[in-house]
Structure formats: structure tokens, C-alpha cells
N, C-alpha and C positions, 0 to 999 in steps of 0.2 A: 504493500500500500504506500509505503514511503517513497519507493522508486517511482510508482505511478504518479504520485502527487508532484514529485520533482519534474517528471516529464511534462505534466500538465502546465506547471509554471513556465517551463521552457518554451512550450508551444505558444502560450499566451504572449510571452515576451517577444517571440518571433513575429507573431501577428502584428503587435504594436510597432515593432521595428519595421516590418514590411510596409506598413501604411504610412509611416512617418515621412518617407521621401515625397509622398503625394501631398504633403501639407505645406509645400512651398516654404520650408524652413521652420514651420511651427509644429505644434502638436495639440492634442486635446487637453493636455495637462492643465493648462491655465484657462480653460474655457468651461462653460456650463455643461459641456458634454462629458466632462470628468465628473461622473456621478458617484465616485468613491467618497469616502469620508474626507479626503483631502481636497475635494473640488471647491471652487470659489463661489459656486451658485448657492441659492437657497434650497434647491432640491438636490439632495445627495444622501448617501447612505449614512446610517448611524455608526457603523463600525467597519463595513467592508472596505478593504484597502486597495483591492485590484481595480484597475480602470477599464480594461478592455472587456471584461467578462459581462458587462451589461449588454453588449451587442454581439460579441464574437466568442467562438469556441473552437479548439483545434480538432476535435473529433466529435462524432455523433451530431453533426450540425443539423439544424432544422432547415426546412425549405426556405431558400433565400440566399443571397450572396452578399459578402463572402463569409462562409463559415458562421452561419447565423445561429444565435443562441437565445433569441427572444420568441415569445408567443406572438403570432401574427393576429391582427385584429380581424374580426368577422363582421365588422360594422356595415350598415347600409348607409351609403353616402349620398348626399345631395350634390350632384355633380355640377360643374360650371357649365353654363349654357348662355346663349345670347341670341338676340334677333339677328345680329350681324352674322354669326356662324350659320344660322339657319338659312338666311337669304343667300349666303355665299355657297350653300350646299357643302360646307366644310364638315369633315368627319367629327361628330360630337364625341367627347370622351365618354366611354362606356365601361372600360375594363377594370376600373379600380376595385370594384367589389366582387370581381369574379375570381376563379380559382388561381392559385399560385402559378406563376410562370406566364401568365397573360399580362398584357400591358397594365402597369400599375403596381406590380409586385414590389418594385423598389420603393415606390412611394408609400406602400402600406408598411414597409419596414420602418420608415420614418414615422409614420402615423401610429405605429405600435406604442410610441410614447406620446406623440403630439395630438392624437385625436381624443384623448381623455377617456378611452374605454378599456385600456389594458394597464395594469399596474406597472409602475416604473420598475419595480424590483422583480417583476415576473420574468424569470429566465428559465431556460430548459434544464441546464446542467450547471451545478456549482460544486466544486471540490470533488468531482467525479460522481456526484449524487444527482439523480433526476429529482427536480424540485417539486413537480406535481403542482399542488395548490399552494405550496409554500412560496414565500417571497423573500427577497433581500430586504431587510428592514431599512426604511427610508424616512427622512424628515422633509418637511415642506410639501407633503402630498396630502391628498384627501384621505379620509378614514379607510377607504378601500384600496389605497395605494396609488390611485391614478393622479394625473397631473391636474391641478386646480385650473378652472376656467379663467382665473385671474392671472395666471402665469404668462409671462411674455411669450413663451413658446407654444402656448395652447392654440391649436388649430380647430379642433372640434370635428364634427362629422358633416357640417355644412361647408362643403368645398366651393359653393357658388360664390363666396366672397373672397376666394383666394385665386391666385393664378392657376389656370387649369393644369392638371397633371394627368398622366395616363392619356394624353391627347396626342394624336399623330402630328408630326411636323411635316407639312406638305406645301412647299412653296409653289407647286405647280397649279394650285387652285386659282381660278380666275373668276371674276364677277362680271356678268354681262350687263351692259347698258345698251340703250338704243331704242328702236321702235318696239312697241308693246310685244313682248314674247319673242323678240328676235335674238336677244343675247349678243348682239353685235357690240362693237366698241368695248371689249373686255378690259378690266383692270385687274392687276395682280392682287393677291391676298396680302402683299407687302411684308413678306418674310424674306430674310437673306437666302439667296439661292446659290448653291444647292444646300449649304449647311450653315449653321451659325458660326460666328467668329469665335475662335478659341479664346479662352479656355472653356466656354460653354460646351456641354456634352449632350449628345442624344443617345438613346438606348434602343437597340434594334430587337424587334419581335416579328417573326415570320416575314422578314425582309422589309419591314417598314420601320421608320424612325419615330421615336416617341419622346415626348418631354416628360420627365419625372422630377421629383423634388431635387434629386442630385444633378439635374441638368444645370441648375444655377448654384446649388449649395454643395459644399464638401464638408461633411461633419468633422473632418480631421484638421481643417484649416483654422488657424488661430487668428481670426479677425472679427469684426463687429457682428456680421450676420452670417458667418461661415460661407461667404460668397466665394465662388471660384475666381471671380475677377478681383485681383488683389492690387492692381495698379490704379493709381489715382491720388489726388491730393487730399481727398476726404471721402467720407462715406457717401456723400451725394454723387461724387464722380463714379464711385464703384457701382452704386445702384443704377445710375443712369446708363453707364457703359454696359451693364448687364442687360438692360432693356434693349438697347440698340444693337446688341450682339445678335439678336434674332429679328427684331422688328425694324424693317427698312421703310419707314414712312416717307413716301414721296414728298419732296420739297420741304422736309423738316429742316434740313440744313439751310440756314439763312432766314428762317421764319422768325416771327417776333418773339415767340416763347423760347426759341433756341438761342436767341441773341440778346434778349432783354437783360440789362444789368442792374435794374432796380432791386431793392432789397426788402426782405421781411423785417419788421420790427419785433415780431413775436420771437422771444428768446428760445422757445422750445424748438424752433426750426433749426437754429444753428447748433443747439445742443444735441439734436438727433442726427443731423446730417453733416455737421462740420462746416456748413456754409449756409448763408441766408440769401444768396444771389439767385434770382430766377433762372438765369442761364445755366448755372451750375446744377440746379435741381432738375431741369429739363422735364422729363416724363413725370417725375414724382411731384411736380407742382400739382398735378391733377389726379394722377393714378397712384395706387398703392398696391403692391403685389400681394400683400396679406392683410386680412381683416379690413376689407373695404366696408364702407357703411352698409348696414343690412338692407337699407332701402335704396341703394345705389345700383347702377349698372356699369358694366365694362370696367370694373375695379376702380371706379371713381371714389373720391374721398367723401362725396355726399351726393345729393341729387345733381342733375346737370347744372342747375342754376347756382346752388350753394357752392359747388366746386369752383365755378367761375368767380364767385364773390370772394371766396376764402382761400383757395389754393391750399398750400400745406400748413397754413396757420390755424390756430384754434378759433379765430374769429376774424371777420372782415377787417376789423380795426388794425390788426397786425399784419395785414397782407397788402402788397402793392398790386392788387388785382382789380376786381370790378364791383366790389361791394360797398355798401354804405360805410363811411368812415375809413375808406381805404387809405393805406399808408401812402406816403409820397411816391409818385410815379404811376399809380394806378388810375384808370379811368372809372369813375364812380357811375356805373350803369344802374345799379340796383336802386339808387335814390330817385331815378326818374321813371322807373317802371311802376305799373299798377301793383299794389294799391297806393303807393306813395304819390302817384299822379293818376287821375281818374281814367285817362284814355291811353291805350297802348296795347302792346302785345302781352299776353298773360303769362310771362315767363316766371314770375315769382308766385303767381296764384294758381298755377298748375304744376304738378310734380310728377316726374318720372313716367310721363306718357309717351315721350319720344322714343322711337325705335331706330337704331342706326340702320341705314340703307332702307328706310321706310319708303323712299322714292321708288323702290322696286316692289313695294307692297302697298299700293294706294289705299287698300282697305284700312290700314293703320293711320292714314291721313284723313279719312272721311270725317266730316264734321258731325259731331253728335255730343250729347251730354257726357259720354264716356271717353271720347277720344280727343275732343278739342284741346289744343295745346299750342304753345309756342315755346321753343327752347333756344338757348343761345346757339347751339350747334345746328339748328335748322337753317340759320343764315350765315354762320361763321364756321370755318374749319380751323380749329386751334392748332392743327399740325402744319397748316400751309399759310395761314394769315400772316400778312406783313403790315408794317405800319403805313398809314396813309389812306385817306378817303379820296373820293373823286373831286371833292370841293375843298380846296385849300386856299381860302381867300387871301388876296393880297391887301385887303383893307378890312377894317373892323366891322363894316356893314355887310361884308360878303357872306351870303348864306347859300349861294348857288355856285356852279362851276364858273370859273373866270373866263374861259374861252371855249364854249360849247361848240361841238362840231358833229359830224355824222356818226362818230363812234363814242359820243359822250355817254351812251347807255352801257358801255362795256364795264365789266366788274372792276372795282377798285382793289387795292391791295388787301383791304380788310375782308374782302369777299372772295379771295382766291380759294379755289379748290372746293367750292360748295356745290352740292348736287342741285340739279334743276330740271325743268321740263320745257321743251319747245313744242308748242301746239302745231298740229297740222291744220293750217288755216283754211276754213271753208271758203269756197269761191263766192258764195252768196253773201250779200251784205246782211249784217245783224243776225248771224247764225252762230250757235254755240259750238266751239271746237270741242270735240269729244275724243280725239286720239292725240297721243303725245309721244315724243321721243324723250326718253330719260337720258339725262346728261350726267356723267361722272363728275365733270367740272363745268359749271355754268360759265358761259362767256359774257352773258348779258345779265344785268341786275333783274330785269323783269322775269327771267327764267327761274330765278330763286323765288320771287313773289308768287308766281303762278303755281308753285307746288301746292299752295293752300288757297289762293284766290282765283280758282278756276274750277271747271268741271272735274279736274283731276282729284280734287278733295271735296268740292261742294256738291257734286252730282248734278242731276238734271235741274235746269232752270227754265222759267217761262218768261220770254221777253227780256232776258238778262237778269231776272230777279230770282233769287234762290228762296228756299224755305227758312233760312236762318236769319236771326236778328242780332245785330251788335248790341249787347246788353247795355253798355254804357251810353251809347248814342240813341238807342231805341229805334234804329233804322235797319231796314232789311239789307242784307248783304247782297251785292251784285257780283256777277261773274265778270271779272276784269279782263280775262282773255277774250271773252265775247266782245267787250267794249273796245279793246285795243286792236281788234282784227284789222289788218291793213286793207282789207276789202270793204270796210265800212266807209260811208260817205265822209265821216270826219272822226278825228281822234287826236288827242295830244300825242306828240311824236315820241312815244315811249318805245315802240317796237321798231318803227322805221321813220325816216324823215318825212315831212309832209309832201315833198316832191315825189316820194316813193309810196305814198298812200294810194294804192292802186284803185280803190273804190271811189276816190275823190275825183272831181272833174275841175277843169281850169276855171278860175285860178285856185290852185290847191292851197297855197299858203296865204296868210294875211299879208298886207303891205307892211314894209319895215316901219312906216310911220305909226303903225298900230301897236308896235312892240317897244319894250324898254331894253336897254343894254343889260346883259350881253346877248340877248335873244334876237338881235336885229338881222342876222344872216338867215332870214326866213326861208323855210323850205329845205334847208341844208343842215339842220341840227337835230339831234336826238336829245333825250333827257332821261333822267332817272325817275322812278316812282318817288324816291326820297328827295327829289328836288321840291316836291310839294308836301311830303309827309315826313315829319321828323320831330326833334325836340324843340322846346319853347324858344330857347335862346342859344342856338348853335354858334352864332358869332360871338356871344359873350362867354362861352366856356362849356355849355352843355355838350356832353359827348354826342357826336354827330350820328344821325341815323334815326329810323323810325322805332325807337325803343318805347318812349312814353311821353305824355304831354298833359298839360292842363287845358288844352284846347281840343275841341271836338275834331275827330278824324285825324288827329295829330297834324293839323295844318301848320305850316311853318313859314317863316319870312316876316317882313314887317307887318303885313296884314294876315290875320289868322282867323277871320270870320267869313263863313259862307255856309248856307245861303242867307243867313240872318246876321244882323249887325250885333254889336256888344249888348244892345238893349233887348235883343230877341225879336226885332222886327225885320221883315224881309228887306233886303237892299233894293232901293229904287233907282231907276235910271233918270237921275237928275244930277245936276252939276255938283251938288253937295255930297251926295253919296258916291258918285263916280270918282271924285277926287279924294275921298276919305282914305287915309293911310291904313285903316283897319280892314278895308275890303281886300279879301284874299286875291281876287283877280288882278288887283292893282299892282301886285308884286311884279308882274311880267308884262301886263297889257297896258298900253297907253290909251285909257278910255277917255279921260278928259283932263286937259292941261291948258286952261285958259281957252279952250275950244275943243270940239268933239273930233275924235279920230276918224269917224265915219258918219255919213249923213243919216243913216238909219237910226243911230243912237240920238243924233241931234233932233230928229223928228219925234221920236218916242219920248224924249225928255220933256216935251211940252204936252204930253198926254197923261191920262191917269187921273187918280182922285186927288184928294187934298194934299198939297205939298208938291204936286206935279210929278210926272214920271211914272211909267209902268214899272212893275217889279222886274228885276233881271230874270227871274225864273218864270215870267210870263211867256218868254220866248225861248230861253235856254234851259237845257236839262239841269236838274239840281245835282246830278252826279256827273261832273264834267269830264269823265274819262274819254268817252266816245259816244257817237250817236249814229243811227242809221240815216240821219239827214245831215246836210252840210252845216258847217259852223256851229255844231253842237246844238242845233235847234231841236226842240221837242214839240210834239203836237198834243192837243187836249186829250187825245185818245190814249196817250202813253200811261203806263202804270206808275204808281209810286214805287220807289222813291225818286225816279226820274221826274215825275210830276209831283212836285213838293206837296205833301199831305194829300195827294191825289186830286188836287183841284187848282193848281197854280197856272198850268200851261193854257195858253189861249189860242195859239195858231192852229190852223187846219191845212195850211199849205205854205210852201216856201220854195224859193228858187234863189240860189246864190247869185249875187251881182258880179259884174265883170271887174269891179274895182271898189275901193273903200267908200267912194263918194258918188256911186252911180246907182244907188238903190232908189226904186220907185215903189209906189203902192202895189204894183203888180207882182213884185217879188214876194210879197207876204199875203196878198189877197187875190185868190183865184189865179195863181200863176198858170200860164199856158202849159208848162212842162214841169210840174212840181217834183220835188223829191218825194219818194214813196212814203 
């Protein structure tokens, strides 16, 4: 027996020696994996002095490698899953709870301590004796010997909040975008091809490569998280390098989150990662490989919005991100979103309804009480976004692009890499587009907006009007792809320039005298949706874009009121109202400036009731995106909300004049060839 015991000690020593070279100069002696009585952690034996015996044995090893000495868990695990993996048809991890030798066995070896179901001291053989139900006596554990849920290393059986293990590594998977069902224009799954960067490891089963716990961690390495990646100035570098050893996010290099040098003021960030600089943290500003928030997705630190507000800090106040009270360097988006401002996208008021790649699953975008949402990543791609909006004014009053041209509707830097849809435009005027091409990266801003503001999400409409109501404004939502169809008689130049508005007839554009700078190159310019919709005071410091506002419809610019004035009365076509700086149309259109820009307005200004002048919405549609008639004219037969409150429009016929000052009565009354 004495000889046998000496041999046993010898083989244990050999095992420890064999695995020490793989520890990059360290060993487990000074780490929490030293579970002997000499270990530095709070979980350790009360008297057992041997170190390797908690995992390894020289003879009579249990299933598992190498020379395994522990009881394997038989737990049922909640595996990692995501809408992204489903939409990409990526192999979902399934093997972790199956028999030994299938994908996941290596991870189950780690989980034999870390899932909290097997006693830490539960080993097969000790001193040549089969332990059975006996355990090595431990301290710092639960009464049954298992790891407490409060321990730093506790993983549990809910693996949905941890990086997936037992999952195939397959960089050949592609995601198809394009026309409905075509799968054309594929995008890669964004994994390093063909293998991760060393020292990250994969494990092969039946000819396929899999990610296991030990792909990223080596239990014998003496460093902060037992990471295989040991190079780096601090733990942030090591974790971030670990992530990008596998994940090859297109255009991540040079993106704002990869290069931003602003810092966290939350001291817990630097104490955890050794750095508080956004660019150092990289991926881990937003993601966390273990113990993601239970209500989060994609290993985010919280919900989509709270992750953007807080980053790696414990509160928005300590983060240079996008939350209320953000530290220096952050753009405070949260403070201008509902409910902080009454009108805007419901980013903070809806939670976790977004599904990545939902553009490939329009049912998840359909408006309803259960699915309506707006999330930061619906409009921004945090892996590709760069600093800079389309409107960077050279003067304090600038709230629009300074030099608009035919491509002014192209996405700006902050919108890079966002999915979108391009409608197949019906050739008939005022007809709903119902087929779309899905875009992996939208090239135009309207393609991003149309993901939600078109039939793609809104479903069928009647005359442009959907079944849904904007709760804050109390107005029916309209199909904006329907309204901006280039084959309509008129529309603001969001999709194409006015000269390319195929449904329009000559003269297609207004006269330059009817427009204000910088919009005087009439017919040859396009615009953003967000040239009209945005924050209250973008020129004064509000973060640019249609996040939230104190004004209905998020109207922006010097004038923010339409179709009613600040007192709630409809704007009238008289010189006082037409020159009022609060009138939204006055931001771009030269309606009255010591004289009328066209004779039709001059004539109508002298008509109407008390105070003179007809209402603007007596002739023009109250939703001025587009119309099936020229010059955004509406008829009395049109439905609300185009017909304000259902009774504002008065015309029954209209024909566009050849010039700004050539209107006659016949253009509006019984024209010989009216617009339909």
C-alpha cells in the first residue's frame, strides 16, 4: 500500500508538471483553481493539501480528458439561442446535455464545479479509494458542497446569459439579403475564416469544430480570468482581443466605438478592466461574455437601450455614453427620448422587443400592441457607426445640410451599416408598395425609415392610411413609402429629386424664388426625413436626429408648428401667418416676404373668414409627404389625416400652372384637365 501511494503521488506530480508548460509561465498554485487548503480563494479544502486531485487522476480516470477525476454533471441546461442565429440558419448549440464524448463534454467538465449542481469536493478517487458519496471537505461552499450562486465563478444551468459553448464554429454560414425569398446579396456570419486567431482553440467532434469553455479559458493559466490571451496592457485588452480573435465584425476597425477615447468616471470600470477608455474596452463596453443581464439579448449588459445609456458603468452618470447625466464626451440621447419628451421614438418605453436581423423576418416588425418598438440598433449599427451627421452647420442657425445636392439623402456616418428596405415602386400613382428588397446596409436614410413606416411593418392601408394611431399625437399613421413613391404627382424629394419625380409633369419643381437657401437649386436636390423631423434645438446642442421632441411629429427648425399654430388654430394664408417664424413650412419655403411668392397665394390671402385668408390645409394635404395630385394638393374627398379632422380640404379639382405667377381661376375651379 505504501508503494502504491508513492506511485500515486508521483503520477499526480507528473500530471501537474505536464500541464505547467501550457500555463505560459504560470500555474494554478496562486489562482482560485488551487482548491487545496493552500489556495488563495474563499472556496478551498479544509485540510486536503494536493492541488491536482480535484480534477485529475493518473489511473482509473472517469470519462473526460485529460485523466478526469470528477463527477460529471447531468444537468439540463438552458442553452444560448438568439433570433440572429435562427435567421442566419446557424447551427444552434444542442450537445451540452447529451452523452459524454459529444460536443460539450469539455464544457461540462468545467461546469462540474461552475454550474452549482455537483459538489466541489466530489471526486472519483482519493488516496486510491473510490469516494462514492463521500466528498473532500471544503469551506466556502453550500451545505451540500456545491458552489454558492454568489461566487464569482458561478455559472449556473442557465447558459443563455453566457457565451455559447458546445456550439459549432462555422465561418462559412452566410445570411441572404435581397428581394423577398431570394437570398441574394449574402453577408458572412462575421467569424474569422477559417479559424480563430491563436491562442484561441477549437475542439473537433466528428470532423466539425466547436467552441467550448476552454476555447477562451485555460484553467492552468495564472491571470485574471484564466484567459488564453495573455498579451495586452490590461484586462480590457485581453478580453477585447479574445472577442476579436473569433468575431470579425465588418468595418469595426475605425468605427466610433473602436476609436473613441472618452473615459468612464465610474471607478468600478477601471478596477475591473484596468482601463476606463472606451476604445480600450471595445466589445465589452456593451457585451459581457458571462452573466449578461437576465432580460438582455446577445450578451448585452442590459436591454438594448440601457446598454447604450450605461455601457460598462453601473449607471449612466458614470458613462461617456448616451444616457441621462452622461459623463463628459457622451451624447445624452436618453434625456430627449419619451417619456422625458412627449413625442418621439419609444426607445426607453419599450424593452427588448427588437430582434436582430428582424428585417429578414417582417412579422417581428409588424405593428401591434405586442411588437411595436423602436430601439437604438434599429437605426444605428454600433459596430460600423462613425462620427458625423449629414448636417454639420457652419453657422449657429444651421439645422439642415449646408449644400444639399442629388445625393443628400445618402446615409451619414452615424447611419453606416444599418439594414433597410427598398420598395419596388408601383407604376401607378398613389398605390401602396407591397414588395421590398432587404438591404444588409442601407445606402439611403429613407430605406432605414421604411422598415417601420411602410407596408413592410404596417401592413395593408387604405388610401395611404393605416389602422394604427400615434398615441401621443392622436393621429392615424400613414404609409410613407406610399406617399414618397416617385410615380406620385408630387412629393418632397426624399426618394428622388423633383426632376426625377416620374409621376410629376412640367414644371416639376417650384421656382427658386419660392424657396429659401440652401434649397434654391430646385429640382436637383434630395433631402432626409430628418431634415424635417428631429430634436427641438439641434443647432443649440440637442443630439441630432429624430430621437424625441417637445413638438408634435418631432418637427424641427425655426418653425415647429403644423398644421396648427402655437395657439392651436389652423394656419391661415394671410401675410401675418405666412411670414410667422413658427410656421413649419416657412423653414424652407418663401411664402411671403414683403410680397407673395406666387399669385395663387396672393389671391387666396384676400379670401376666407374673419382675419382674411383661407386655411393652408384648405388646399394642401395636412400630411405633406406626398400626394396623388400636384403641389401636395388635396381634395375634399380625401380621408383624414390628409384632410385635417376630415373636413378641412375644399378643392375638387386642380391643375398645376406653368409658373409661380400664372395661376388663374381655372387651375382650381373646373380645370379642363385636372389631376385625378
